[in-house]
N, C-alpha and C positions, 0 to 999 in steps of 0.2 A: 504494500500500500504506500501511496505517496504521502509525504508530510504536508500538512496544512501550512500555508504561508504565515499564518498568525501563530504558529507553534503549538496549536491545539492537537486534538486527536487526528490521526491519519485519515484521509478520505479514500474511499474505494476507487480503484482504477475503472475507467469506463471501458466497455467491451467494444471491439470493432464489429461491424455488421457480419463479417465472415466468422469471427469467433462466436458470436451470438447464434448464427445459423448452425454451426458445428455443435454447440452445446444443445440446442433444441433438437437436432437430428439424433444425437446420442440419447437424449431423454426419451424421445419417441421410440427408439429401438429398445431401450431398456424397459420401457413401459409396456411392450407387447406381451400380452398374456399367452401362455400355452404355445411356445415356439415348437414347430414340427421339424422333422428331418429335412423337409423341403426348404426351410428357412435357414438352415446351416450352410456355410460355405467353407471350403478348405483350399489351402495353397501349400504346396510342398515348401518346407523351410529353405531348401536350397534355392528355389525360385524367388523367395523373398529376399535372400541375401544377394543374389545376382540374377537380375531379371533381363528380359529381352530389351534391345535398344529402344529408346523413345523416338529417335529420328533415324533416317536412312544412313547407315554407316558408309555407304558408297560401294564402289566396285572392289571389294576385298574378298579373297577366297575363304577366309575364316575370320569371324568376329569373336573376340574374346573379352569377357568381363571378369575381373578378379576381385575377390573380397577375402582378404586373409589367405588361408590355404585353399579356399574354394575357387574354382575357375569354371565358368560356363563358356563353352565353345559352340558356336553355331555355324554349321556349314550351310550355305545358302543353296537355293535352286539356281542352276546356271541356265540362262535363257540363250539358246544357240542363235535364235533369230536376232536378238539385240546385242549378242556378244557381251553379256554382263551378268554379274551375280545379283540375285534378288533375295535380300534378307527379309525375314519377318520382323517388322518394327511397328511401333505405335501402339495405340489402344487395343485394336481388334485382336492381334495375335496374343497380347497379354491376357485379355478377357477370355479368349479361347482356351488358353492354358489353365486359367482359373476355373472355367467351366469343366474342362476335362478332369482336373484333379478332384473337384467337388463330386462329379458324377461317379468317378472311379471309387471314391470313398463311400458315397451314398449307396451305390449298387453292389459294392464289394465284388466287382467284376472288372477284368481288364478289357473286355469287349464292351464298347459303348454304342448305343443306338441314339443318334441325334434327335430322332422324333420327327414330327411334322412341322415344317417351317414354311413360310411364304415363298413365293417364286423368287423374289429379289435376294433373300438370304440364301436360298439354295444355290444361286450362282456365285455368291460372294464367299461362302464358307464351305463346310464339309457337306457332301451330298447326304441327304437324309435316307437315301435308299441303300446305302452301303454302311455296314457297321465299321467303327473305327477301333483298331487295336491300339491301346495306349502305349504298349511297348514298341510299336512300329512307327511312331511319329517323328523319328529323327531323319 
């Protein structure tokens, strides 16, 4: 707390709008009664320590992120047509890993079935018609 200019009792700090929204969201989440398994989410601790790139790392054959003794190495898809390496980066690949981890824990199965998605998502992400083997996503 900040000291009052007149030397009296300390006055409380004011919250920024972002901090206020964060506190309100946390209170809403903590106030949810009867959370189900569908409400839980998981992320492998290694992917929390070293996650996929936030922006395009460029045309490099292997992208590496290190955190202490842990190293995450990503081999990209090589596009012969454009003659360049295409790395997974940004929000969508990280959310896909988050979903894959959560579903693998929830179902206790290495084979995941993405379910029924809309036409636009089907083109962008994993085909809902084919199961995804978690161990084969490298």
